C-alpha positions, 0 to 999 in steps of 0.5 A: 871527631873524625875529619869528614875527608879521609884517605886510605890506602884501600877501601873494602865495601863490606866486613863480612866473611869476604871483607874481613879476610880481605882486610886481614889478608892486607892487614901486614903488608907494608909499603916502600916507607915501612908503614902499614897500609891504611884500610877503611871497611865499610859495613852496614851492619852495626860493629863495635870497634871498643869491643872484642870483634866477635859480633855476630850479626855480620855473619850468617848462621849457616854451616860452611865445608873449608877446603883444606887449602882455605884452612892452610890460608886461614891458618897462614893469616892466623885465624886457624888458631880461633876456628880449629877447636870447632871445625870438624875434619872431613876424613872421608866422601861418600858419593851416592845415587838413591835406588842405584849401584854406583858409589864412589869414595874419596879418603884423605889417607889416600891422598896424605893429608889428616882431612880433605876440609873442614865444617865448620859455623859461618858465624865462627869463622867470622868470628875468627877472622875478626879476633885475627883482625883485632890487633891491628883494628882502630880502636877508641882507646889505643895503649897497646903499642900496636900498629892500628891501620884498620879503619871501620865505618859501621853501621855505614855504607856506600851512597856513591863513588866519584870514579874521576874523569878527565878534568880532575888533576893527576892525583884525583885520577890516581884515587877513587871518592866514595861518599857514604851515607853518613856524609863522610867522604874517603878516597883511597888507591883501590876499591875493594867490593866484597859486600855479597850478592847484591853488592852495591859497588857492583851496582853503582859501577853499572857492572851487569849480571847473569843471573841463571835460576835453578829452580831449586831451595836448599834446605839447611838444618843441623841435625843428629843421628843415632850413628856415629858419622866418624867424620865423614861426608855423604853427598847422596843424589835423589830424584828429589835433589842432592842431600848433603850431611856434612859432620860437625863437632859435638854440641858442648852441652849435650842433651837426651836428644842428641844422639851419637853423632851432629850433621849439617844438612843441605838438601836441595829440593824444589820451591814447592817441596820446600814449602811443605817439607820446612812445615813438616813436624820434627817427627814427620821431618825425620821420616822423609829425611830418613826415607831419602838419605837412607840408613847410612847414619841410622835414624835421625833422633834431632832436627834443628831449627830450619831454613831455605834458600833459592839457588841461583847461579849469579856472576858479574860480568866484569870483576874489575872496573877503575881502581875496583874489583869485585870479590867472593859473592860480589862476583859470583854466587854458586850452587852449593852442591859441591860446597865450593862458594865460599872457598872460591871467593876466599882464592879471589882473596888470596890472589888479590893480596898476592897482587898487592903484595907485589905491587908493593914491593915493586913501588907500583900504584896498587889500583893500576890497570895492570894489576886489575886486569891480572887479578880478571886473568888470574880468576877467570879459570879457576872461577869457570871450572869450579861453576862448570862442574857445579852446573854439571852436577846439577845437571846431571844429578837432577834428571831422571832420563835412562841414559843419563842415569846409566851414564852418571853411575858409571861415572861415579864407579870410574871414580874408584878406579881411574886415577886421573879422574879422581885425583882432579876430582879431589885436587879441585875440591881441596882447593888447589 
C-alpha cells in the first residue's frame, strides 16, 4: 500500500494532452545525482496503470491540426512514431472569402518542407503520447529493468494546495503540498497546472481570468467528399462564419458512402444557426454545407457525428504562482480559426521543459522564482501574437461592412505577392 505522504520533484495536475506531453517532456531529465526526475500525474479520469497505456477516455474525439514545429517536437520526444501513420499531411492551404474574388494559397513546397502541418484525431495524439510515456510509468509489476519515474494518481483530483507560509521550516518553504480527494498528500518542488480551461489549480491559487465570449459556436464533424482533397486544407470565410476543411487519412474500412476523401469540418456559426444546423437530417446538412463551402471538393457524400462547442477566449491574468505554473488551456483557450490552440500549448510545454533542464544542469531549484518568471516572460509574446492573429481574423472575416470586405480581399491578394507578409503568416502557422 502506498504511503499517504509522498514527495516528488514535479506534480502535474491533469493527465490529458497537455499533462501527458508535459510528463513526457520531463521524463528523461536527470538530477545532479544521476537519477531521473520523479513525477506525479493527478488525473480525474480513470487510468489503468497495468494497461498498455492506450486509454481513450482521457481525450476528446475532435481532430487537431499539428503544426510542422509541433510534429518535430513530438518526434524528438519519441511520440511521432506512434502517430505518423495516422496523420494526414497538409501540403497546401487555400484561403478564400465566399462571394468575393480574393484567394490566398500557401504551399509546403514553397518553403522547402514536405508538409506545413498534419491533421490527426486528438485521441490518437493522446494514445501516442501515453505509449511513449509508458516506459517510464510505474506499473503494478515491473520486471523490465527500465527506470520508472512516472506515478499516476487516477482517478483522483486535487482538493487543496498548501503553498507554505513564513511560519514553516526552510525545507517546507522549498516545496508545495497538495491534498488529493483520496486523502493522499503529495509534495514537490514544482506544481504544473495542465488541467484545462476549468483548471482546479488555477482556481485554488485564485488566479483571475478574462473571458470573452465570441457569441459563436464551432460545429464539428468528419465528412466525406466526392473529390479527393490531395492533402489540401481549406479556410473558407462566409457571412455566417469561417469553414475549415482539413484533410484526413481515409478510413481503413471503406464504405460505399465514403467518397474519394475524408475531411474534418470545423464550421463556425452563431449559436442559433448551430442549434438548427446540428439537427438537420444528413441530406439537408449536406446541401447546406455544399452551399456554404462551394464545389472545391465536389459533393458531400457522407456526414459523421456532429458536435458543437461554444467559442470563448480565456486568458489567465498570470501564468505563475508560488512554485506553480499554468500550461496549455489552463493558461489560454483561443478561437480555433487558425488551428493554433494545441500548438500554442505545446510550446508552453517545450519552454517549461527547457527551463527545468537548464535549472537541473546548473544545480538550481526547479521551482524557484527566477525560473517561473522566465517562463511567464518567455511565453507572453508568443501567446499574445497568436491571440491577436486569431482575434483579428475573427473580427475581420465576421464583418460584412463594405470597407472591411474590400480591405480583407486586398489583404488576401497581397499575401500572394508580398513575401514578408506571407512568410510571417506561414512561420507562425508552422509553429516557429
